[in-house]
SERO-4910 file (N, C-alpha, C, O; in steps of 0.05 Angstrom, whole numbers):
BEGIN
 pado doro    nc1    nc2    nc3   cac1   cac2   cac3    cc1    cc2    cc3    oc1    oc2    oc3
  Met    A     17    -24      0      0      0      0     18     25      0     35     28     17
  Lys    A     13     43    -19     29     67    -22     20     87     -1     -3     93      2
  Arg    A     39     98     14     33    117     35     42    145     26     62    148     11
  Gly    A     27    166     34     34    193     27     57    203     44     64    191     64
  Lys    A     69    226     36     91    238     51     84    245     79    100    240     98
  Lys    A     60    256     83     51    264    110     50    240    128     59    241    152
  Tyr    A     39    218    118     37    193    134     64    183    142     70    176    165
  Ile    A     82    182    122    110    172    127    124    189    148    138    178    165
  Glu    A    120    215    146    133    234    165    121    230    193    136    229    212
  Ala    A     95    227    194     81    224    220     89    197    233     93    196    257
  Ala    A     92    177    217     99    150    227    126    149    240    132    131    256
  Lys    A    144    168    233    171    169    245    170    175    275    189    168    289
  Ser    A    148    187    284    145    193    313    141    168    330    144    168    354
  Ile    A    133    146    316    125    122    331    146    101    328    154     94    305
  Glu    A    156     90    350    176     69    349    163     43    343    145     34    357
  Arg    A    172     30    322    161      4    314    166    -16    336    188    -18    347
  Gly    A    146    -32    341    149    -53    361    147    -44    390    146    -60    408
  Asn    A    145    -18    394    142     -7    421    113     -9    431     95     -4    415
  Leu    A    109    -16    456     82    -16    468     80      8    487     95     10    506
  Tyr    A     62     26    481     60     51    496     39     50    518     21     33    518
  Asp    A     42     67    538     21     71    557     -2     85    544      1     97    523
  Lys    A    -26     82    555    -50     94    544    -47    124    538    -53    133    516
  Glu    A    -37    139    558    -35    168    555    -16    176    533    -22    194    517
  Glu    A      7    162    532     27    168    511     16    161    483     21    176    464
  Ala    A      2    139    481    -10    130    456    -30    151    445    -29    158    422
  Ile    A    -47    161    463    -67    181    456    -53    207    446    -61    219    426
  Ser    A    -32    215    460    -17    239    453     -5    235    425     -5    254    409
  Leu    A      6    212    419     19    206    393     -2    206    371      3    215    349
  Val    A    -26    194    377    -47    193    356    -55    222    349    -59    227    325
  Lys    A    -58    239    368    -65    267    362    -43    281    346    -49    296    328
  Lys    A    -19    276    354      4    289    341      8    280    312     16    295    295
  Thr    A      2    254    307      7    243    280    -18    245    262    -17    235    239
  Ala    A    -39    258    271    -63    262    254    -58    287    238    -60    309    248
  Val    A    -53    284    212    -45    307    195    -65    313    173    -59    330    156
  Ala    A    -88    300    173   -108    306    152   -120    333    157   -118    345    178
  Lys    A   -132    344    135   -144    371    137   -171    371    151   -183    392    156
  Phe    A   -182    347    157   -208    346    170   -204    335    198   -183    325    205
  Asp    A   -225    337    214   -224    327    242   -227    297    242   -249    286    241
  Glu    A   -204    283    243   -204    254    240   -217    240    264   -217    250    287
  Thr    A   -228    217    259   -239    200    281   -216    184    293   -198    175    279
  Val    A   -216    182    320   -197    165    333   -210    138    338   -232    136    350
  Glu    A   -196    117    329   -208     90    331   -191     71    348   -166     74    349
  Ala    A   -205     53    362   -191     32    377   -195      5    363   -217     -1    355
  His    A   -173    -10    359   -175    -36    347   -164    -56    367   -140    -56    374
  Ile    A   -181    -73    378   -175    -91    400   -176   -120    391   -197   -130    385
  Arg    A   -153   -133    390   -152   -161    383   -154   -178    408   -138   -175    426
  Thr    A   -173   -196    408   -179   -212    432   -170   -241    429   -163   -250    407
  Gly    A   -170   -255    451   -163   -284    451   -188   -301    445   -187   -325    449
  Cys    A   -210   -288    437   -235   -303    432   -233   -318    405   -218   -310    387
  Asp    A   -248   -339    403   -252   -352    377   -282   -350    371   -298   -366    380
  Gly    A   -288   -330    355   -316   -323    349   -332   -344    335   -356   -342    332
  Arg    A   -318   -365    326   -333   -387    313   -350   -403    334   -369   -417    327
  His    A   -342   -400    359   -357   -413    380   -377   -393    393   -370   -371    400
  Ala    A   -402   -402    395   -423   -384    406   -416   -374    434   -424   -352    441
  Asp    A   -402   -391    450   -397   -383    478   -372   -365    480   -363   -358    502
  Gln    A   -360   -357    456   -338   -338    457   -344   -313    441   -326   -298    433
  Gln    A   -369   -308    437   -377   -284    423   -377   -260    442   -383   -263    466
  Ile    A   -371   -237    431   -373   -212    447   -390   -192    432   -384   -186    408
  Arg    A   -411   -183    444   -427   -162    432   -441   -146    454   -453   -157    472
  Gly    A   -439   -120    452   -452   -104    472   -450    -74    464   -444    -68    442
  Ala    A   -457    -57    483   -456    -28    477   -449    -14    503   -453    -23    525
  Val    A   -437     10    499   -429     26    522   -432     55    514   -428     63    491
  Val    A   -439     72    534   -442    101    529   -415    114    536   -406    113    559
  Leu    A   -402    126    516   -377    140    521   -383    166    534   -400    181    525
  Pro    A   -368    173    556   -375    197    572   -374    223    555   -388    241    562
  His    A   -357    223    535   -355    248    519   -366    245    490   -361    262    473
  Gly    A   -381    223    486   -392    218    459   -371    212    439   -347    209    446
  Thr    A   -379    210    413   -360    203    392   -353    228    375   -335    226    358
  Gly    A   -367    250    379   -361    273    363   -376    273    337   -373    291    320
  Lys    A   -391    251    332   -406    248    307   -436    251    311   -446    240    331
  Lys    A   -449    265    293   -478    267    295   -489    241    285   -484    233    262
  Val    A   -505    227    302   -515    201    294   -545    203    286   -561    214    301
  Arg    A   -551    192    263   -579    192    253   -592    166    261   -582    144    254
  Ile    A   -614    168    275   -628    144    286   -654    139    272   -671    157    269
  Leu    A   -657    114    264   -683    105    252   -696     86    273   -683     67    282
  Val    A   -721     92    280   -736     75    299   -760     62    285   -776     76    274
  Phe    A   -761     36    287   -785     22    278   -803     18    302   -798      3    321
  Ala    A   -826     32    302   -845     31    324   -872     40    314   -874     52    293
  Lys    A   -893     35    330   -920     44    321   -935     56    345   -928     52    368
  Asp    A   -955     71    338   -974     83    358   -959     99    379   -943    116    373
  Ala    A   -964     93    405   -952    109    427   -921    108    427   -908    128    433
  Lys    A   -910     85    419   -881     82    419   -868     99    397   -846    109    399
  Ala    A   -883    101    374   -873    118    352   -873    147    361   -853    162    356
  Ala    A   -894    156    375   -895    184    385   -873    188    405   -861    210    406
  Glu    A   -867    168    422   -846    170    442   -819    173    429   -802    189    438
  Ala    A   -814    158    407   -788    159    393   -785    187    380   -763    198    381
  Glu    A   -806    197    369   -805    224    357   -799    245    378   -783    263    373
  Ala    A   -812    243    401   -808    263    422   -779    261    433   -768    282    442
  Ala    A   -767    237    432   -740    234    442   -719    245    423   -696    248    430
  Gly    A   -728    250    398   -709    262    378   -699    243    357   -678    248    344
  Ala    A   -713    220    353   -705    202    332   -708    216    305   -726    232    301
  Asp    A   -690    210    286   -690    224    260   -712    214    242   -724    229    227
  Tyr    A   -717    188    243   -737    175    226   -753    155    243   -741    140    258
  Val    A   -779    156    241   -795    137    256   -817    126    238   -829    141    223
  Gly    A   -821    100    238   -842     89    221   -843     59    222   -833     46    241
  Gly    A   -856     47    202   -859     18    201   -855      8    173   -833     11    162
  Met    A   -876     -4    162   -874    -17    136   -865      2    114   -851     -6     95
  Glu    A   -874     27    116   -867     46     94   -837     51     93   -826     56     71
  Leu    A   -823     49    116   -794     53    116   -780     27    107   -758     29     95
  Ile    A   -792      5    113   -781    -21    103   -781    -20     73   -761    -28     60
  Glu    A   -803    -12     61   -806    -11     32   -787     10     20   -776      5     -2
  Lys    A   -783     32     33   -764     53     24   -736     41     22   -721     47      3
  Ile    A   -728     26     42   -701     13     43   -700     -8     20   -680     -9      6
  Gln    A   -721    -24     17   -721    -45     -4   -721    -33    -32   -706    -42    -49
  Lys    A   -738    -13    -37   -742     -3    -64   -722     19    -72   -714     20    -95
  Glu    A   -715     35    -53   -698     58    -60   -669     55    -50   -652     73    -55
  Asn    A   -663     32    -37   -636     28    -26   -628     52     -8   -606     63    -10
  Trp    A   -647     59      9   -645     83     26   -630     75     52   -639     58     67
  Phe    A   -608     89     57   -593     84     82   -583    110     94   -559    111    102
  Asp    A   -600    130     96   -591    155    108   -593    155    139   -604    174    151
  Phe    A   -584    133    151   -585    131    180   -561    115    189   -549    100    174
  Asp    A   -554    118    215   -530    105    226   -536     83    246   -520     64    249
  Val    A   -559     85    259   -567     65    279   -597     58    276   -613     76    271
  Val    A   -604     33    279   -632     25    278   -641     14    305   -628     -3    317
  Val    A   -663     25    315   -676     16    340   -703      5    332   -716     16    314
  Ala    A   -712    -16    346   -739    -27    340   -752    -37    366   -738    -47    384
  Thr    A   -778    -34    368   -792    -46    390   -795    -76    384   -796    -83    360
  Pro    A   -797    -93    404   -798   -122    398   -821   -130    380   -817   -149    364
  Asp    A   -844   -116    381   -866   -124    364   -862   -117    335   -878   -125    318
  Met    A   -841   -101    329   -835    -94    301   -814   -112    288   -809   -110    264
  Met    A   -802   -129    304   -779   -146    294   -788   -165    272   -772   -173    256
  Gly    A   -814   -172    272   -824   -190    251   -821   -177    223   -812   -191    204
  Ile    A   -828   -152    221   -825   -139    195   -796   -129    190   -787   -128    167
  Val    A   -782   -122    211   -754   -113    208   -737   -137    197   -718   -133    182
  Gly    A   -745   -161    206   -731   -186    196   -731   -189    166   -713   -202    155
  Arg    A   -750   -176    153   -752   -178    124   -728   -165    110   -721   -171     87
  Ile    A   -716   -145    124   -693   -132    111   -667   -139    126   -647   -125    124
  Gly    A   -668   -161    142   -645   -170    157   -621   -175    139   -598   -170    147
  Arg    A   -626   -184    114   -604   -191     96   -589   -166     86   -566   -167     79
  Val    A   -603   -143     87   -589   -118     79   -578   -103    103   -558    -90    102
  Leu    A   -593   -104    126   -584    -90    150   -560   -105    163   -541    -92    172
  Gly    A   -561   -132    164   -541   -148    177   -512   -142    168   -496   -135    185
  Pro    A   -506   -144    142   -479   -139    133   -469   -111    138   -445   -106    140
  Lys    A   -487    -92    142   -479    -64    147   -477    -59    177   -471    -37    186
  Gly    A   -482    -80    193   -481    -77    222   -503    -60    234   -501    -48    255
  Leu    A   -526    -60    219   -549    -42    227   -572    -58    239   -592    -45    248
  Met    A   -571    -84    240   -593   -100    250   -597    -95    280   -578    -99    295
  Pro    A   -621    -87    289   -626    -84    317   -621   -110    333   -626   -132    323
  Asn    A   -610   -106    357   -603   -130    373   -608   -124    403   -600   -103    413
  Pro    A   -621   -143    417   -627   -138    445   -601   -134    462   -602   -118    481
  Lys    A   -579   -148    455   -554   -145    470   -543   -117    468   -529   -107    487
  Ala    A   -548   -104    446   -538    -77    442   -558    -56    452   -553    -32    450
  Gly    A   -581    -65    462   -601    -47    472   -617    -33    450   -630    -13    455
  Thr    A   -616    -44    425   -630    -32    403   -656    -46    396   -671    -38    378
  Val    A   -662    -68    411   -689    -80    410   -701    -75    438   -693    -89    456
  Thr    A   -719    -56    441   -728    -49    467   -755    -34    466   -762    -22    446
  Met    A   -770    -36    488   -795    -21    490   -789      8    500   -805     26    497
  Asp    A   -765     11    513   -758     37    523   -743     53    502   -719     57    503
  Val    A   -758     62    482   -746     76    459   -734    103    467   -715    112    455
  Thr    A   -746    115    487   -735    141    496   -707    138    506   -689    153    499
  Lys    A   -702    118    523   -675    113    534   -656    105    511   -633    115    511
  Ala    A   -665     88    493   -648     80    471   -639    104    455   -615    106    448
  Val    A   -658    121    447   -651    145    431   -632    163    446   -612    173    436
  Asn    A   -639    169    472   -623    187    488   -594    176    492   -575    192    489
  Asp    A   -591    150    497   -565    138    500   -548    141    475   -525    148    476
  Ile    A   -561    135    452   -546    136    426   -538    165    421   -515    170    412
  Lys    A   -556    184    425   -549    212    421   -527    221    439   -511    238    433
  Ala    A   -526    209    464   -506    217    484   -478    205    478   -458    213    490
  Gly    A   -477    186    459   -451    174    452   -448    144    457   -427    134    461
  Lys    A   -471    131    455   -470    102    458   -459     89    433   -468     95    411
  Ile    A   -441     71    437   -429     56    414   -432     26    418   -433     17    441
  Glu    A   -434     12    396   -436    -17    398   -409    -29    392   -394    -19    374
  Tyr    A   -402    -50    406   -377    -64    400   -383    -93    396   -401   -105    408
  Arg    A   -369   -105    377   -373   -134    371   -348   -145    357   -333   -130    345
  Leu    A   -344   -171    359   -322   -184    345   -327   -185    315   -349   -190    307
  Asp    A   -306   -179    300   -309   -184    271   -299   -213    265   -294   -228    284
  Lys    A   -298   -220    240   -291   -247    233   -262   -255    241   -256   -279    243
  Thr    A   -246   -235    246   -218   -241    254   -214   -237    285   -192   -235    294
  Asn    A   -237   -236    299   -237   -233    328   -225   -207    338   -213   -205    360
  Ile    A   -229   -186    322   -220   -159    329   -245   -142    333   -264   -144    318
  Ile    A   -243   -124    352   -265   -104    357   -255    -77    347   -233    -68    355
  His    A   -270    -64    329   -263    -38    318   -284    -18    327   -307    -21    321
  Val    A   -275      3    342   -295     23    350   -283     51    351   -260     55    356
  Pro    A   -300     71    345   -291     99    348   -291    107    377   -309    100    392
  Ile    A   -272    123    386   -272    133    414   -272    164    415   -268    175    437
  Gly    A   -276    177    392   -277    206    392   -264    218    368   -260    204    348
  Lys    A   -258    243    369   -246    258    347   -218    269    356   -213    271    380
  Val    A   -201    274    337   -175    285    342   -177    312    357   -159    319    372
  Ser    A   -199    326    352   -203    353    365   -209    350    395   -208    370    410
  Phe    A   -216    326    404   -221    321    433   -195    326    448   -173    324    437
  Thr    A   -198    333    474   -174    335    491   -163    307    497   -177    287    493
  Glu    A   -138    305    505   -127    279    512   -142    266    535   -146    242    536
  Glu    A   -152    283    553   -167    273    577   -194    261    567   -202    240    577
  Gln    A   -207    274    548   -233    264    538   -229    237    524   -244    218    528
  Leu    A   -208    235    508   -202    210    493   -195    188    513   -203    165    510
  Ala    A   -179    195    534   -171    175    554   -196    165    569   -198    141    575
  Asp    A   -214    183    576   -239    175    590   -255    156    573   -264    135    583
  Asn    A   -259    163    548   -274    147    530   -261    119    526   -275     99    527
  Phe    A   -235    119    522   -221     94    518   -223     76    542   -227     52    540
  Gln    A   -219     88    566   -220     72    591   -248     60    595   -250     37    603
  Thr    A   -269     76    589   -296     66    591   -301     42    573   -313     22    581
  Leu    A   -291     44    548   -294     23    529   -279     -3    538   -290    -25    538
  Ile    A   -254      1    546   -237    -22    554   -250    -37    578   -251    -61    579
  Glu    A   -260    -21    597   -273    -34    621   -297    -50    613   -302    -71    624
  Ala    A   -313    -39    594   -337    -54    585   -329    -79    571   -342   -100    574
  Ile    A   -308    -79    554   -299   -103    539   -288   -124    558   -293   -148    555
  Ile    A   -272   -115    578   -261   -134    597   -283   -147    613   -283   -171    619
  Lys    A   -304   -131    620   -327   -142    635   -342   -162    618   -355   -180    629
  Ala    A   -342   -158    592   -357   -175    573   -341   -201    566   -350   -216    549
  Arg    A   -318   -204    578   -301   -228    571   -317   -254    575   -327   -259    597
  Pro    A   -319   -270    554   -334   -295    557   -318   -314    576   -294   -316    575
  Ala    A   -333   -329    593   -321   -347    612   -305   -369    598   -286   -380    609
  Ala    A   -313   -376    573   -300   -397    558   -272   -390    548   -257   -408    539
  Val    A   -265   -364    549   -239   -356    538   -217   -360    559   -218   -350    581
  Lys    A   -197   -376    551   -175   -382    569   -150   -366    560   -148   -358    537
  Gly    A   -131   -362    579   -106   -349    572   -110   -319    569   -129   -307    580
  Gln    A    -92   -306    554    -92   -277    551   -117   -268    535   -123   -278    514
  Phe    A   -131   -249    547   -156   -240    534   -151   -217    514   -159   -218    491
  Leu    A   -136   -196    523   -130   -174    505   -103   -180    492    -82   -178    505
  Lys    A   -103   -188    467    -79   -196    453    -63   -171    443    -39   -169    447
  Ser    A    -78   -152    431    -65   -127    423    -86   -105    422   -109   -110    416
  Val    A    -76    -81    428    -94    -58    428    -80    -36    413    -58    -28    420
  Thr    A    -92    -26    392    -80     -5    375    -99     18    373   -123     15    368
  Leu    A    -88     42    376   -103     67    371    -93     79    345    -69     78    339
  Thr    A   -112     91    330   -104    104    305   -124    126    298   -147    125    307
  Ser    A   -115    145    283   -134    165    272   -142    155    244   -128    137    233
  Thr    A   -162    167    232   -172    158    206   -150    154    185   -149    134    172
  Met    A   -132    174    183   -111    173    163    -83    169    174    -64    169    159
  Gly    A    -82    166    201    -55    165    213    -45    137    218    -60    117    214
  Pro    A    -20    134    227     -9    108    233    -20     97    260    -30    112    277
  Gly    A    -18     71    263    -28     58    288     -7     60    310     17     59    306
  Val    A    -17     63    335      0     64    358     -8     42    377    -31     41    386
  Lys    A     10     24    383      4      0    399      6      7    429     25     20    439
  Ile    A    -15     -2    444    -15      2    473     -8    -25    487    -14    -46    476
  Asn    A      5    -23    509     12    -47    524    -13    -59    537    -23    -47    556
  Pro    A    -23    -82    527    -48    -93    537    -46   -102    566    -66   -103    580
  Ala    A    -22   -109    575    -18   -119    602    -24    -97    623    -31   -103    645
  Lys    A    -22    -72    615    -28    -50    633    -57    -42    634    -65    -24    648
  Leu    A    -73    -55    617   -102    -48    615   -119    -67    631   -141    -60    640
  Ala    A   -110    -92    634   -127   -113    646   -131   -107    676   -144   -123    690
***
């Protein structure tokens, strides 16, 4: 992969093979973010899980104390009183079958998170094949299948993020923007790590956090010492 001059220059600040403390890593990520836009800071956490086994899956959600810095568009599938509740809470789109058809016929995806009341999951299941691969399918573990739509919408707007293992047993999540202070990023990162450690499946033996890397959208990765996080 060809790297630009700015990336190569920024990468010189990071010692290859070195494992940094959390604070030092965050400082380096901010320093090496050289894009002209406010880059997202991401955490990439490789675990000792084997996601092929149901009892080693990790999936959950956590509210980051300082949010992600991104405006999140929320679609809620609900009807009657629950639809009115979702609208009052500030959901961007609320509806039922008409929105299912809009997604099916117009390939409409102007939203970032989908919430549904349990009684709507029957019709939401019809578009599971398109929502699933995009990571948009509502899930009770993530708190996105719920009767308490007000709490769901408020939490997401406040900075709730979902974490889950990908096919390579790595969790990828945003923890804020480069414009955040180091303290804000450290708070968000610590909240995320604590949630993931708490979600450790009992079936996982040996080292749980194999590697933890922080990076900005366009910047180089900075490795954190996982032994100091557990």
